[in-house]
C-alpha positions in Angstrom: 24.9 24.1 21.1 22.2 24.6 23.8 21.7 28.0 25.5 23.1 26.8 28.8 26.2 25.3 27.1 26.8 28.5 25.2 26.3 30.5 28.4 28.8 28.4 30.3 31.3 28.7 27.4 31.1 32.5 27.4 31.4 32.6 31.2 34.5 30.4 31.0 36.0 32.7 28.4 35.1 35.8 30.4 36.7 34.3 33.5 39.9 33.5 31.6 40.0 37.0 30.2 39.5 38.7 33.6 42.0 36.3 35.2 44.6 37.3 32.6 43.9 41.0 33.3 44.0 40.6 37.1 47.3 38.7 36.9 49.0 41.7 35.5 47.2 44.2 37.7 44.9 45.8 35.2 42.9 48.8 36.4 39.2 49.5 36.2 38.1 46.2 34.5 34.6 46.4 33.0 32.7 43.6 31.2 29.7 44.4 29.0 27.1 41.9 27.7 26.7 42.8 24.0 24.4 40.0 23.0 21.5 42.4 22.3 23.7 44.9 20.6 25.6 42.9 18.0 25.7 39.4 16.6 29.5 39.6 16.2 30.5 38.9 19.9 28.9 38.3 23.3 31.1 40.4 25.5 33.3 43.5 25.4 35.9 43.8 28.1 37.6 47.1 28.8 40.6 47.6 31.1 43.4 50.1 31.7 47.1 49.7 31.9 49.4 52.5 33.1 52.1 52.2 30.4 52.9 50.8 27.0 54.8 48.0 28.7 51.9 47.1 31.0 49.2 47.2 28.2 51.4 44.8 26.2 51.8 42.5 29.2 48.1 42.6 29.8 47.3 41.6 26.3 49.8 38.8 26.4 48.4 37.6 29.7 44.9 37.5 28.3 46.1 35.5 25.3 47.9 33.0 27.5 44.8 32.5 29.8 42.4 32.2 26.9 44.6 29.5 25.3 45.0 27.7 28.7 41.2 27.6 29.0 41.0 25.7 25.7 39.9 28.5 23.4 41.7 29.4 20.1 44.6 31.8 20.2 43.3 35.4 20.1 44.3 37.9 17.5 46.0 41.1 18.5 45.8 44.6 17.0 47.7 47.7 18.2 50.6 45.9 20.0 53.2 48.0 18.2 52.0 51.3 19.7 50.8 49.9 23.1 48.4 52.7 23.9 45.3 50.7 22.8 45.5 47.0 22.2 42.5 45.0 20.9 42.5 41.3 21.8 39.9 39.5 19.6 38.9 36.3 21.4 36.1 35.5 19.1 33.1 35.6 21.4 34.7 38.4 23.4 36.7 41.5 22.4 39.1 43.0 24.9 40.2 46.6 24.8 43.4 47.3 26.8 43.9 51.0 26.9 46.0 53.6 28.7 43.8 55.9 30.8 44.0 59.0 28.6 43.0 57.0 25.5 40.2 55.3 27.4 38.9 58.6 28.7 39.0 60.2 25.2 37.1 57.3 23.4 34.7 56.4 26.2 33.9 52.9 25.0 31.8 52.3 28.1 29.2 54.7 26.7 29.0 52.8 23.4 28.7 49.2 24.7 26.2 49.7 27.5 25.4 51.5 30.7 25.5 48.5 33.0 28.5 46.2 33.2 28.3 42.5 33.9 28.9 41.7 37.6 32.0 39.7 38.1 32.6 37.0 40.7 36.0 37.6 42.1 38.4 34.7 42.6 38.8 33.9 46.3 41.7 36.0 47.7 44.6 33.8 49.1 43.9 34.9 52.7 40.2 34.0 52.4 41.1 30.7 50.8 43.4 29.8 53.7 40.7 30.6 56.3 38.2 28.4 54.3 40.6 25.6 54.3 41.3 25.9 58.1 39.7 23.3 60.4 36.3 24.3 61.9 37.5 24.3 65.5 40.3 26.8 64.8 37.8 29.1 63.1 35.6 28.9 66.1 38.6 29.9 68.3 39.3 32.8 66.1 35.7 34.0 66.3 35.7 33.8 70.1 39.0 35.6 70.3 37.7 38.4 68.0 34.6 38.9 70.2 36.6 39.0 73.5 
C-alpha cells in the first residue's frame, strides 16, 4: 500500500471515529498521531463521557461508524464498568473515559503534546447557507451591512 493510500485510509478511519464520538456528544475529543511513537497503531483518540451510560453509548457509536466506513468490527474492553472503555480499531485506539479517570491517568501526556487538527463536519446551518442560491446570499449580506 502506498503512503498516500495508507494516509487516506487512516484519515477515513479517524473521521469515522470522531463522527461516532460527536454523534453522542463526547466531550474534549483529542486525536494524537502516534506513528513515530509505536508501530502498533497510527492514532490514539481520547474523549470523555459524563456517565457510564454515555461512555458505553460513545463506544457503541464509534463501533457502528467504523463498520459503516468499511473497516473491521473493533474490539471493546472495559464495557462492563463503563468508566474507561478502550475501542481497538486496529490502526487507531480510542479511549472513552469519564473525566475523573481521564484526569487521573493523563493519557494526553503519554501520547504526545500536540494533537492532530481535526476538520469539523459542516454544521447544518452552514450547509444550508452554502446550498442557498447566490442571489439570496447577496441579499443577506446587503441586509447585514445596512
